[in-house]
C-alpha positions as CSV (number, residue, x, y, z in Angstrom):
1,M,0.8,0.6,-15.3
2,K,3.9,0.4,-12.8
3,R,5.8,-2.8,-12.8
4,F,6.3,-2.6,-9.1
5,E,4.7,-0.5,-6.4
6,K,8.0,-0.3,-4.4
7,H,11.7,-1.0,-5.0
8,I,13.9,-1.8,-1.9
9,F,17.6,-1.1,-2.8
10,I,20.2,-2.5,-0.5
11,C,23.9,-1.5,-0.7
12,E,26.2,-4.2,-1.3
13,N,29.2,-1.9,-2.1
14,K,32.5,-3.2,-1.3
15,R,35.5,-0.9,-0.2
16,P,39.2,-1.6,0.7
17,P,39.3,-2.7,4.6
18,D,41.3,0.5,5.4
19,D,38.4,3.0,4.2
20,P,37.3,5.0,6.9
21,K,33.7,4.8,5.7
22,G,33.8,0.9,5.6
23,C,31.4,-0.8,3.3
24,C,28.0,-2.2,3.7
25,S,28.9,-5.5,2.3
26,D,31.1,-6.0,5.3
27,K,28.5,-4.9,7.7
28,G,26.2,-7.8,6.5
29,S,24.1,-6.4,3.7
30,P,24.2,-9.7,1.4
31,E,22.4,-11.4,4.2
32,I,19.9,-8.4,4.8
33,K,19.0,-8.5,1.1
34,A,18.5,-12.3,1.1
35,K,16.2,-11.8,4.1
36,F,14.3,-9.1,2.3
37,K,13.9,-11.3,-0.8
38,Q,12.9,-14.3,1.3
39,R,10.2,-12.6,3.2
40,I,8.9,-10.6,0.0
41,K,8.3,-14.0,-1.5
42,E,6.8,-15.6,1.8
43,L,4.4,-12.5,2.2
44,G,3.2,-13.0,-1.5
45,L,4.5,-9.5,-2.5
46,K,7.0,-10.6,-5.4
47,S,4.5,-8.8,-7.9
48,E,4.3,-5.6,-6.0
49,V,7.8,-5.3,-4.3
50,R,11.4,-5.7,-5.5
51,A,14.4,-5.9,-3.4
52,N,17.6,-5.4,-5.5
53,T,21.4,-5.1,-4.8
54,S,22.6,-1.7,-5.3
55,G,26.0,-0.6,-5.8
56,C,27.6,2.4,-3.9
57,L,24.8,4.7,-2.5
58,D,27.6,6.8,-0.8
59,A,26.1,6.1,2.8
60,C,28.4,3.3,4.0
61,E,29.4,5.3,7.0
62,F,25.8,5.1,8.3
63,G,25.9,1.2,8.5
64,V,23.9,-0.9,6.1
65,T,22.1,1.5,3.8
66,V,18.7,0.8,2.4
67,V,16.7,3.2,0.3
68,V,12.9,2.6,-0.6
69,Y,11.6,4.0,-3.7
70,P,9.2,5.8,-4.8
71,E,9.3,7.5,-1.4
72,Q,13.1,8.0,-1.3
73,I,13.3,6.9,2.2
74,W,16.8,6.4,3.4
75,Y,17.5,3.8,6.1
76,G,20.9,3.5,8.0
77,G,22.3,0.8,10.3
78,V,19.8,-1.8,9.0
79,T,20.3,-5.2,10.6
80,L,18.7,-8.5,9.9
81,N,16.3,-7.7,12.9
82,D,15.1,-4.5,11.1
83,V,13.9,-6.2,7.9
84,E,10.5,-7.4,9.2
85,E,9.7,-4.1,10.7
86,I,10.6,-2.3,7.4
87,L,8.3,-4.6,5.4
88,Q,5.5,-4.6,7.8
89,S,5.4,-0.9,8.6
90,H,6.7,0.8,5.5
91,I,6.3,-1.6,2.7
92,I,2.7,-3.0,3.8
93,N,1.3,-0.3,5.7
94,N,3.1,2.9,4.2
95,K,4.4,4.0,7.6
96,P,8.3,4.6,7.2
97,V,10.4,3.3,10.2
98,E,11.7,6.8,11.5
99,R,13.9,5.3,14.0
100,L,16.2,4.0,11.1
101,F,16.3,7.0,9.2
102,I,19.7,8.5,8.2
103,K,19.5,11.7,10.1
104,H,22.2,13.6,8.0
105,P,20.8,16.6,6.3
106,N,21.6,15.2,2.7
107,F,19.0,12.3,3.2
108,N,15.4,12.2,3.7
109,K,14.9,15.8,3.3
110,D,11.3,15.5,2.8
111,A,10.5,12.9,5.4
112,I,12.2,14.6,8.4
113,K,10.4,17.3,9.9
114,I,12.5,19.9,11.6
């Protein structure tokens, strides 16, 4: 039996200020993770869904990066305003939020239809 149905990993990587990729932490990922955790608790999903801090996911150039397993859906440019949509659409209703997909060919290979 699985411990959790879904894992949400939120990059909180920290890079030097002059790094051209930037870093998710400076783009607000700690607050985004806190909101995921708060809403998961409020929605009564703590036994099914886990939101975790992630180290470097090597996608900071795409904005705050969030990846959801087991589907391996990669979201980029995630903001506080996107958290509820990800939870309601993807986590609860199993419909990934396509507008937030990282479109680079190294991500979402099985989810993006070309």
